SEGU-303013 format. One record per residue (C-alpha): residue in three letters; residue number from 0; x negated, y negated, z negated. Coordinates in steps of 0.5 Angstrom, whole numbers. Example, Ala and Ser with C-alpha at 12.3 -4.5 7.8 and 13.67 -1.06 7.14 Angstrom:
<sites>
kekol: ala	gumar: 0	east: -25	north: 9	up: -16
kekol: ser	gumar: 1	east: -27	north: 2	up: -14
</sites>
This chain:
<sites>
kekol: met	gumar: 0	east: -244	north: -163	up: -179
kekol: ser	gumar: 1	east: -239	north: -165	up: -175
kekol: ser	gumar: 2	east: -231	north: -164	up: -176
kekol: thr	gumar: 3	east: -229	north: -164	up: -169
kekol: ala	gumar: 4	east: -233	north: -158	up: -166
kekol: gln	gumar: 5	east: -229	north: -156	up: -160
kekol: phe	gumar: 6	east: -227	north: -148	up: -159
kekol: pro	gumar: 7	east: -225	north: -145	up: -153
kekol: val	gumar: 8	east: -217	north: -145	up: -153
kekol: pro	gumar: 9	east: -214	north: -139	up: -148
kekol: ser	gumar: 10	east: -208	north: -141	up: -145
kekol: ser	gumar: 11	east: -206	north: -133	up: -146
kekol: ser	gumar: 12	east: -209	north: -127	up: -148
kekol: asp	gumar: 13	east: -208	north: -119	up: -148
kekol: pro	gumar: 14	east: -200	north: -120	up: -146
kekol: ala	gumar: 15	east: -196	north: -115	up: -150
kekol: pro	gumar: 16	east: -192	north: -110	up: -145
kekol: gln	gumar: 17	east: -185	north: -111	up: -145
kekol: leu	gumar: 18	east: -182	north: -105	up: -149
kekol: ser	gumar: 19	east: -175	north: -102	up: -148
kekol: gly	gumar: 20	east: -171	north: -102	up: -154
kekol: thr	gumar: 21	east: -164	north: -100	up: -156
kekol: gly	gumar: 22	east: -161	north: -107	up: -157
kekol: ala	gumar: 23	east: -156	north: -110	up: -152
kekol: gln	gumar: 24	east: -159	north: -116	up: -148
kekol: leu	gumar: 25	east: -155	north: -122	up: -149
kekol: asp	gumar: 26	east: -153	north: -125	up: -143
kekol: ser	gumar: 27	east: -153	north: -133	up: -145
kekol: val	gumar: 28	east: -160	north: -133	up: -148
kekol: gly	gumar: 29	east: -163	north: -134	up: -141
kekol: ser	gumar: 30	east: -159	north: -140	up: -140
kekol: leu	gumar: 31	east: -161	north: -143	up: -147
kekol: thr	gumar: 32	east: -168	north: -142	up: -145
kekol: gln	gumar: 33	east: -168	north: -147	up: -139
kekol: glu	gumar: 34	east: -172	north: -153	up: -140
kekol: ala	gumar: 35	east: -167	north: -159	up: -142
kekol: ser	gumar: 36	east: -166	north: -165	up: -138
kekol: thr	gumar: 37	east: -171	north: -170	up: -138
kekol: asp	gumar: 38	east: -166	north: -175	up: -139
kekol: ala	gumar: 39	east: -163	north: -171	up: -146
kekol: val	gumar: 40	east: -165	north: -174	up: -152
kekol: arg	gumar: 41	east: -168	north: -169	up: -157
kekol: ile	gumar: 42	east: -166	north: -169	up: -164
kekol: pro	gumar: 43	east: -172	north: -167	up: -169
kekol: met	gumar: 44	east: -170	north: -161	up: -173
kekol: lys	gumar: 45	east: -171	north: -160	up: -180
kekol: thr	gumar: 46	east: -175	north: -153	up: -181
kekol: leu	gumar: 47	east: -176	north: -150	up: -187
kekol: leu	gumar: 48	east: -182	north: -145	up: -189
kekol: val	gumar: 49	east: -181	north: -141	up: -195
kekol: ala	gumar: 50	east: -186	north: -136	up: -198
kekol: ser	gumar: 51	east: -187	north: -133	up: -205
kekol: ile	gumar: 52	east: -194	north: -132	up: -207
kekol: lys	gumar: 53	east: -199	north: -130	up: -212
kekol: asp	gumar: 54	east: -207	north: -130	up: -213
kekol: glu	gumar: 55	east: -207	north: -133	up: -206
kekol: gly	gumar: 56	east: -212	north: -139	up: -207
kekol: pro	gumar: 57	east: -217	north: -138	up: -202
kekol: trp	gumar: 58	east: -212	north: -137	up: -196
kekol: leu	gumar: 59	east: -207	north: -142	up: -198
kekol: val	gumar: 60	east: -209	north: -149	up: -195
kekol: glu	gumar: 61	east: -211	north: -146	up: -189
kekol: trp	gumar: 62	east: -204	north: -143	up: -188
kekol: ile	gumar: 63	east: -200	north: -149	up: -190
kekol: ala	gumar: 64	east: -205	north: -153	up: -185
kekol: tyr	gumar: 65	east: -203	north: -148	up: -179
kekol: his	gumar: 66	east: -196	north: -149	up: -180
kekol: arg	gumar: 67	east: -196	north: -156	up: -181
kekol: ala	gumar: 68	east: -200	north: -156	up: -174
kekol: ile	gumar: 69	east: -194	north: -152	up: -171
kekol: gly	gumar: 70	east: -189	north: -157	up: -174
kekol: phe	gumar: 71	east: -185	north: -154	up: -180
kekol: ser	gumar: 72	east: -182	north: -160	up: -183
kekol: asp	gumar: 73	east: -182	north: -157	up: -190
kekol: ile	gumar: 74	east: -185	north: -152	up: -194
kekol: leu	gumar: 75	east: -183	north: -149	up: -200
kekol: ile	gumar: 76	east: -187	north: -144	up: -204
kekol: cys	gumar: 77	east: -186	north: -140	up: -210
kekol: gln	gumar: 78	east: -191	north: -138	up: -215
kekol: asn	gumar: 79	east: -191	north: -133	up: -220
kekol: asp	gumar: 80	east: -196	north: -131	up: -225
kekol: ser	gumar: 81	east: -203	north: -133	up: -221
kekol: thr	gumar: 82	east: -209	north: -132	up: -225
kekol: asp	gumar: 83	east: -214	north: -135	up: -219
kekol: gly	gumar: 84	east: -212	north: -142	up: -219
kekol: thr	gumar: 85	east: -206	north: -142	up: -214
kekol: asp	gumar: 86	east: -201	north: -145	up: -219
kekol: ala	gumar: 87	east: -206	north: -151	up: -219
kekol: leu	gumar: 88	east: -207	north: -152	up: -212
kekol: leu	gumar: 89	east: -199	north: -152	up: -211
kekol: ser	gumar: 90	east: -198	north: -157	up: -216
kekol: arg	gumar: 91	east: -203	north: -161	up: -213
kekol: leu	gumar: 92	east: -200	north: -160	up: -206
kekol: ser	gumar: 93	east: -194	north: -162	up: -209
kekol: asp	gumar: 94	east: -196	north: -168	up: -212
kekol: ile	gumar: 95	east: -199	north: -171	up: -206
kekol: gly	gumar: 96	east: -192	north: -169	up: -202
kekol: glu	gumar: 97	east: -195	north: -163	up: -198
kekol: ile	gumar: 98	east: -190	north: -158	up: -200
kekol: thr	gumar: 99	east: -184	north: -157	up: -205
kekol: tyr	gumar: 100	east: -187	north: -152	up: -211
kekol: ile	gumar: 101	east: -183	north: -148	up: -215
kekol: asp	gumar: 102	east: -186	north: -144	up: -221
kekol: asn	gumar: 103	east: -183	north: -137	up: -221
kekol: ser	gumar: 104	east: -187	north: -134	up: -227
kekol: gly	gumar: 105	east: -183	north: -129	up: -231
kekol: cys	gumar: 106	east: -179	north: -126	up: -226
kekol: asn	gumar: 107	east: -177	north: -119	up: -229
kekol: gly	gumar: 108	east: -181	north: -115	up: -224
kekol: arg	gumar: 109	east: -178	north: -117	up: -217
kekol: pro	gumar: 110	east: -182	north: -124	up: -216
kekol: gln	gumar: 111	east: -180	north: -124	up: -208
kekol: leu	gumar: 112	east: -172	north: -123	up: -209
kekol: ser	gumar: 113	east: -173	north: -128	up: -215
kekol: ala	gumar: 114	east: -176	north: -133	up: -211
kekol: tyr	gumar: 115	east: -172	north: -133	up: -205
kekol: arg	gumar: 116	east: -166	north: -134	up: -209
kekol: lys	gumar: 117	east: -169	north: -140	up: -212
kekol: ala	gumar: 118	east: -170	north: -143	up: -205
kekol: tyr	gumar: 119	east: -163	north: -141	up: -203
kekol: glu	gumar: 120	east: -160	north: -145	up: -208
kekol: ser	gumar: 121	east: -165	north: -151	up: -207
kekol: asp	gumar: 122	east: -163	north: -158	up: -204
kekol: leu	gumar: 123	east: -169	north: -157	up: -199
kekol: tyr	gumar: 124	east: -166	north: -151	up: -196
kekol: arg	gumar: 125	east: -159	north: -154	up: -196
kekol: ser	gumar: 126	east: -161	north: -160	up: -192
kekol: ala	gumar: 127	east: -165	north: -156	up: -187
kekol: asp	gumar: 128	east: -163	north: -154	up: -180
kekol: trp	gumar: 129	east: -167	north: -147	up: -180
kekol: cys	gumar: 130	east: -171	north: -143	up: -185
kekol: leu	gumar: 131	east: -176	north: -138	up: -184
kekol: cys	gumar: 132	east: -179	north: -134	up: -190
kekol: ile	gumar: 133	east: -186	north: -130	up: -189
kekol: asp	gumar: 134	east: -192	north: -128	up: -193
kekol: ser	gumar: 135	east: -198	north: -132	up: -194
kekol: asp	gumar: 136	east: -202	north: -127	up: -189
kekol: glu	gumar: 137	east: -197	north: -128	up: -184
kekol: tyr	gumar: 138	east: -197	north: -134	up: -178
kekol: phe	gumar: 139	east: -192	north: -135	up: -174
kekol: val	gumar: 140	east: -194	north: -136	up: -166
kekol: pro	gumar: 141	east: -190	north: -139	up: -161
kekol: his	gumar: 142	east: -192	north: -137	up: -154
kekol: glu	gumar: 143	east: -192	north: -143	up: -148
kekol: arg	gumar: 144	east: -188	north: -147	up: -153
kekol: glu	gumar: 145	east: -191	north: -153	up: -157
kekol: gly	gumar: 146	east: -189	north: -151	up: -164
kekol: val	gumar: 147	east: -183	north: -149	up: -168
kekol: asp	gumar: 148	east: -178	north: -154	up: -166
kekol: asp	gumar: 149	east: -179	north: -153	up: -159
kekol: phe	gumar: 150	east: -179	north: -146	up: -160
kekol: leu	gumar: 151	east: -172	north: -147	up: -164
kekol: gln	gumar: 152	east: -169	north: -151	up: -159
kekol: thr	gumar: 153	east: -168	north: -145	up: -154
kekol: tyr	gumar: 154	east: -164	north: -142	up: -159
kekol: thr	gumar: 155	east: -158	north: -147	up: -160
kekol: glu	gumar: 156	east: -153	north: -142	up: -160
kekol: met	gumar: 157	east: -156	north: -137	up: -164
kekol: asp	gumar: 158	east: -155	north: -136	up: -172
kekol: ala	gumar: 159	east: -162	north: -132	up: -173
kekol: ile	gumar: 160	east: -168	north: -130	up: -169
kekol: ala	gumar: 161	east: -172	north: -124	up: -170
kekol: val	gumar: 162	east: -180	north: -124	up: -169
kekol: asn	gumar: 163	east: -184	north: -118	up: -169
kekol: trp	gumar: 164	east: -190	north: -117	up: -172
kekol: leu	gumar: 165	east: -197	north: -116	up: -169
kekol: asn	gumar: 166	east: -201	north: -113	up: -174
kekol: phe	gumar: 167	east: -209	north: -115	up: -174
kekol: gly	gumar: 168	east: -214	north: -111	up: -177
kekol: ser	gumar: 169	east: -221	north: -112	up: -181
kekol: ala	gumar: 170	east: -225	north: -113	up: -174
kekol: gly	gumar: 171	east: -230	north: -109	up: -178
kekol: asn	gumar: 172	east: -231	north: -114	up: -183
kekol: asp	gumar: 173	east: -232	north: -111	up: -190
kekol: val	gumar: 174	east: -233	north: -117	up: -194
kekol: trp	gumar: 175	east: -230	north: -124	up: -195
kekol: gln	gumar: 176	east: -233	north: -130	up: -191
kekol: pro	gumar: 177	east: -231	north: -137	up: -191
kekol: gly	gumar: 178	east: -227	north: -139	up: -184
kekol: leu	gumar: 179	east: -221	north: -139	up: -181
kekol: leu	gumar: 180	east: -217	north: -133	up: -181
kekol: met	gumar: 181	east: -216	north: -134	up: -173
kekol: asp	gumar: 182	east: -223	north: -134	up: -172
kekol: arg	gumar: 183	east: -225	north: -128	up: -177
kekol: phe	gumar: 184	east: -220	north: -123	up: -174
kekol: thr	gumar: 185	east: -218	north: -123	up: -167
kekol: arg	gumar: 186	east: -217	north: -115	up: -166
kekol: cys	gumar: 187	east: -210	north: -112	up: -167
kekol: ala	gumar: 188	east: -206	north: -106	up: -167
kekol: ala	gumar: 189	east: -204	north: -104	up: -159
kekol: pro	gumar: 190	east: -198	north: -108	up: -158
kekol: asp	gumar: 191	east: -193	north: -102	up: -158
kekol: cys	gumar: 192	east: -196	north: -99	up: -164
kekol: arg	gumar: 193	east: -190	north: -97	up: -169
kekol: thr	gumar: 194	east: -193	north: -102	up: -175
kekol: asn	gumar: 195	east: -191	north: -108	up: -170
kekol: phe	gumar: 196	east: -183	north: -105	up: -171
kekol: his	gumar: 197	east: -182	north: -110	up: -177
kekol: phe	gumar: 198	east: -180	north: -117	up: -176
kekol: lys	gumar: 199	east: -179	north: -123	up: -180
kekol: ser	gumar: 200	east: -173	north: -128	up: -178
kekol: phe	gumar: 201	east: -171	north: -135	up: -177
kekol: his	gumar: 202	east: -164	north: -136	up: -179
kekol: arg	gumar: 203	east: -160	north: -142	up: -178
kekol: ile	gumar: 204	east: -157	north: -146	up: -185
kekol: gly	gumar: 205	east: -150	north: -146	up: -185
kekol: ala	gumar: 206	east: -149	north: -140	up: -181
kekol: gly	gumar: 207	east: -145	north: -136	up: -186
kekol: phe	gumar: 208	east: -151	north: -132	up: -189
kekol: ser	gumar: 209	east: -151	north: -131	up: -197
kekol: gly	gumar: 210	east: -158	north: -131	up: -198
kekol: phe	gumar: 211	east: -164	north: -128	up: -195
kekol: gly	gumar: 212	east: -170	north: -123	up: -196
kekol: pro	gumar: 213	east: -177	north: -122	up: -194
kekol: his	gumar: 214	east: -175	north: -120	up: -187
kekol: arg	gumar: 215	east: -168	north: -122	up: -185
kekol: pro	gumar: 216	east: -162	north: -126	up: -188
kekol: trp	gumar: 217	east: -156	north: -123	up: -191
kekol: gly	gumar: 218	east: -149	north: -123	up: -188
kekol: asp	gumar: 219	east: -144	north: -119	up: -183
kekol: pro	gumar: 220	east: -148	north: -116	up: -177
kekol: arg	gumar: 221	east: -147	north: -121	up: -171
kekol: asp	gumar: 222	east: -148	north: -121	up: -164
kekol: arg	gumar: 223	east: -152	north: -128	up: -165
kekol: tyr	gumar: 224	east: -158	north: -125	up: -169
kekol: val	gumar: 225	east: -163	north: -123	up: -163
kekol: tyr	gumar: 226	east: -170	north: -122	up: -162
kekol: ala	gumar: 227	east: -174	north: -127	up: -159
kekol: asp	gumar: 228	east: -173	north: -125	up: -152
kekol: gly	gumar: 229	east: -165	north: -125	up: -153
kekol: thr	gumar: 230	east: -164	north: -118	up: -154
kekol: ile	gumar: 231	east: -159	north: -117	up: -160
kekol: val	gumar: 232	east: -162	north: -114	up: -166
kekol: pro	gumar: 233	east: -157	north: -108	up: -167
kekol: tyr	gumar: 234	east: -152	north: -108	up: -173
kekol: his	gumar: 235	east: -156	north: -102	up: -177
kekol: val	gumar: 236	east: -162	north: -106	up: -177
kekol: gln	gumar: 237	east: -159	north: -113	up: -179
kekol: glu	gumar: 238	east: -156	north: -109	up: -185
kekol: ala	gumar: 239	east: -163	north: -107	up: -187
kekol: gly	gumar: 240	east: -164	north: -101	up: -182
kekol: leu	gumar: 241	east: -171	north: -99	up: -179
kekol: pro	gumar: 242	east: -172	north: -103	up: -173
kekol: asp	gumar: 243	east: -175	north: -99	up: -167
kekol: tyr	gumar: 244	east: -176	north: -105	up: -162
kekol: ile	gumar: 245	east: -182	north: -109	up: -160
kekol: asn	gumar: 246	east: -183	north: -115	up: -156
kekol: his	gumar: 247	east: -188	north: -121	up: -156
kekol: ser	gumar: 248	east: -186	north: -124	up: -150
kekol: arg	gumar: 249	east: -184	north: -131	up: -153
kekol: ala	gumar: 250	east: -187	north: -131	up: -160
kekol: gln	gumar: 251	east: -190	north: -126	up: -165
kekol: ile	gumar: 252	east: -192	north: -126	up: -173
kekol: asn	gumar: 253	east: -199	north: -125	up: -173
kekol: his	gumar: 254	east: -200	north: -121	up: -180
kekol: tyr	gumar: 255	east: -207	north: -121	up: -183
kekol: ser	gumar: 256	east: -205	north: -115	up: -187
kekol: val	gumar: 257	east: -211	north: -112	up: -189
kekol: arg	gumar: 258	east: -216	north: -118	up: -187
kekol: ser	gumar: 259	east: -223	north: -115	up: -189
kekol: arg	gumar: 260	east: -224	north: -109	up: -194
kekol: glu	gumar: 261	east: -226	north: -113	up: -200
kekol: glu	gumar: 262	east: -220	north: -118	up: -199
kekol: phe	gumar: 263	east: -215	north: -112	up: -198
kekol: his	gumar: 264	east: -218	north: -110	up: -205
kekol: arg	gumar: 265	east: -216	north: -116	up: -208
kekol: lys	gumar: 266	east: -209	north: -115	up: -205
kekol: gln	gumar: 267	east: -209	north: -108	up: -209
kekol: ala	gumar: 268	east: -211	north: -112	up: -215
kekol: arg	gumar: 269	east: -206	north: -117	up: -215
kekol: gly	gumar: 270	east: -200	north: -112	up: -214
kekol: asp	gumar: 271	east: -194	north: -111	up: -209
kekol: gly	gumar: 272	east: -190	north: -118	up: -209
kekol: phe	gumar: 273	east: -183	north: -114	up: -208
kekol: val	gumar: 274	east: -184	north: -110	up: -214
kekol: glu	gumar: 275	east: -189	north: -111	up: -219
kekol: thr	gumar: 276	east: -190	north: -104	up: -221
kekol: arg	gumar: 277	east: -191	north: -101	up: -214
kekol: val	gumar: 278	east: -198	north: -100	up: -213
kekol: tyr	gumar: 279	east: -201	north: -100	up: -206
kekol: asn	gumar: 280	east: -203	north: -93	up: -203
kekol: pro	gumar: 281	east: -210	north: -93	up: -202
kekol: lys	gumar: 282	east: -209	north: -90	up: -195
kekol: lys	gumar: 283	east: -206	north: -97	up: -193
kekol: phe	gumar: 284	east: -212	north: -100	up: -191
kekol: gln	gumar: 285	east: -213	north: -94	up: -186
kekol: ile	gumar: 286	east: -206	north: -94	up: -184
kekol: leu	gumar: 287	east: -206	north: -102	up: -182
kekol: asn	gumar: 288	east: -213	north: -103	up: -180
kekol: lys	gumar: 289	east: -212	north: -102	up: -173
kekol: asn	gumar: 290	east: -217	north: -106	up: -168
kekol: asp	gumar: 291	east: -215	north: -103	up: -161
kekol: ser	gumar: 292	east: -213	north: -109	up: -158
kekol: arg	gumar: 293	east: -215	north: -117	up: -158
kekol: asn	gumar: 294	east: -211	north: -122	up: -158
kekol: leu	gumar: 295	east: -212	north: -130	up: -158
kekol: ser	gumar: 296	east: -205	north: -133	up: -158
kekol: ile	gumar: 297	east: -206	north: -137	up: -164
kekol: lys	gumar: 298	east: -212	north: -140	up: -162
kekol: arg	gumar: 299	east: -209	north: -145	up: -158
kekol: phe	gumar: 300	east: -207	north: -148	up: -164
kekol: his	gumar: 301	east: -214	north: -148	up: -167
kekol: lys	gumar: 302	east: -216	north: -156	up: -166
kekol: arg	gumar: 303	east: -209	north: -158	up: -169
kekol: thr	gumar: 304	east: -210	north: -153	up: -175
kekol: leu	gumar: 305	east: -217	north: -156	up: -176
kekol: asp	gumar: 306	east: -214	north: -163	up: -176
kekol: gln	gumar: 307	east: -209	north: -161	up: -181
kekol: leu	gumar: 308	east: -214	north: -158	up: -185
kekol: phe	gumar: 309	east: -219	north: -164	up: -185
kekol: arg	gumar: 310	east: -213	north: -168	up: -187
kekol: leu	gumar: 311	east: -211	north: -164	up: -193
kekol: met	gumar: 312	east: -218	north: -163	up: -196
kekol: ser	gumar: 313	east: -220	north: -170	up: -196
kekol: asp	gumar: 314	east: -216	north: -170	up: -202
kekol: arg	gumar: 315	east: -219	north: -172	up: -208
kekol: asp	gumar: 316	east: -218	north: -165	up: -212
kekol: leu	gumar: 317	east: -216	north: -160	up: -207
kekol: pro	gumar: 318	east: -223	north: -158	up: -205
kekol: trp	gumar: 319	east: -225	north: -157	up: -212
kekol: leu	gumar: 320	east: -219	north: -153	up: -213
kekol: his	gumar: 321	east: -220	north: -149	up: -207
kekol: tyr	gumar: 322	east: -227	north: -148	up: -209
kekol: lys	gumar: 323	east: -225	north: -145	up: -216
kekol: ser	gumar: 324	east: -220	north: -140	up: -213
kekol: cys	gumar: 325	east: -225	north: -137	up: -208
kekol: met	gumar: 326	east: -230	north: -136	up: -214
kekol: his	gumar: 327	east: -225	north: -133	up: -218
kekol: his	gumar: 328	east: -224	north: -128	up: -212
kekol: phe	gumar: 329	east: -231	north: -128	up: -209
kekol: lys	gumar: 330	east: -237	north: -130	up: -214
kekol: ser	gumar: 331	east: -242	north: -128	up: -209
kekol: tyr	gumar: 332	east: -241	north: -134	up: -205
kekol: ala	gumar: 333	east: -242	north: -139	up: -211
kekol: ala	gumar: 334	east: -249	north: -141	up: -209
kekol: ser	gumar: 335	east: -248	north: -143	up: -202
kekol: leu	gumar: 336	east: -241	north: -146	up: -203
kekol: leu	gumar: 337	east: -243	north: -150	up: -209
kekol: ile	gumar: 338	east: -249	north: -153	up: -205
kekol: leu	gumar: 339	east: -244	north: -156	up: -200
kekol: met	gumar: 340	east: -239	north: -158	up: -206
kekol: thr	gumar: 341	east: -244	north: -163	up: -208
kekol: asn	gumar: 342	east: -242	north: -167	up: -202
kekol: val	gumar: 343	east: -235	north: -166	up: -202
kekol: phe	gumar: 344	east: -233	north: -173	up: -204
kekol: val	gumar: 345	east: -239	north: -176	up: -200
kekol: glu	gumar: 346	east: -237	north: -173	up: -193
kekol: phe	gumar: 347	east: -232	north: -168	up: -193
kekol: pro	gumar: 348	east: -236	north: -161	up: -191
kekol: val	gumar: 349	east: -233	north: -157	up: -185
kekol: tyr	gumar: 350	east: -228	north: -152	up: -187
kekol: asp	gumar: 351	east: -231	north: -146	up: -184
kekol: phe	gumar: 352	east: -237	north: -146	up: -189
kekol: val	gumar: 353	east: -232	north: -148	up: -195
</sites>
């Protein structure tokens, strides 16, 4: 089997409409987004990706591979109380220098906030230029720009950048299947759907923020906190108020919040990451399973993601650890996966089947 199969990579797909919002437009952003002079020397940024996870083994390596492919220089992952081998995967990834791993077990019922505090206090955070905090079912997708560093270079005078969700549905898939999420799920909510109001935020290190939560940094409201299109995030939204603005013109967060029905049930079994005692409403699948539009924006990074994935999975131990985690969640695929795993140390099998 070849690991270099080519896939169509569209330059754009189903562009989102521009929706009016309540935020003011920051005049200076237009000048910030102009192309830099060809004579300018661009200094690479240190970009930190932070996540708090539990029982995410089957999807973990792909998530890391993708965000390496778009250029994040550092990845810090906190894990608490996993039962599916996520901790073993993270330990191995840390051993080979791919991530920084913090064990967040025994975090007193609020694992995400505990994890983000540990990340905020880390040397890795203090040495970074920018930080983005997302979950392992979320993928940052810049438009037109070649990666995260190129994207951030257009916001040199900003302190924080809010990037709206684009929520993806199950695309009619009832069960888990091996393969990239970007291939399995291409149907999403309509761009103006209210589920896309939510956002995740980049924030600049050293800009006076006292910490960060799952959606935004903590600090005094400011005009230098903007949506990706340059619209100022209203002060009440910066202070945890409900957002009411959507714009996907320059970037989006692909939010694979349900995946297949079977995978959503695994998420229900795991529980909520913000408050452990909070259970998922059984109706949440119906609410979030929107498939009204099709969006392929992430597919332009398909080849890069596969390249990173093959590099990671050529490690001595990662394929087997990944396999065991998949089997913990989805035992029905044991036979087909085990046949392929017998070849893993001879010729690395195509990830689409593992």
